[in-house]
N, C-alpha and C positions, 0 to 999 in steps of 0.2 A: 511062384516067383512072379514078382511084378514086372511090368513092362520095362522100367528103368534098369532093373537087375538083369533082365534078359539081354537088353542092349549092351550093358556093361560087360556081360559074359561073352557076348559075340565079339565086341571090340578088343577084349584082352585075350582072345583065342581059346577060352574055356569051352565055348559052344560054337557050332557052325551056324552060318546064316540061315540054314533051313529050319532052325528052331524059332525064327522070328514070327510072332503072331501078325496076321495080316493087318489088324487094327493098328498095331504099332507102326508098321510100314506106311500105312496111310497117313498117320499122324506126323511122322518125321519127314515125309516128303510133301507135307501140306496138301494131302489128297491128290498127289501126283500132279502138282501144278506145273504149268509150263515154265514159270520163273525158276523152279528148282531143277529143271531138266538141263543136264550138261552135255549130253551126247546120246548116241545110239550105237549099239553093238550089233552083232550078227543075230542075236537072239532076243534082245530086250533093249528098252530105254535105260539110260543111266541118269540117276538123280543125285544132287548134292544133298547131304543130310546135315 
C-alpha cells in the first residue's frame, strides 16, 4: 500500500494512526518544521498536516 493510500485509510478510519510509516509522517509535517507546529501536549508536539 502506498503512502497516499495509507494516509487515506487513516483519515477515513479504516486504519489506526499507528500504521503510518515514519517517512510519511516526516513528509506531511515538512520534516517536523516549526512552521507546521501548532501546539504541544503532555506527551508530544502537535503538527498541522
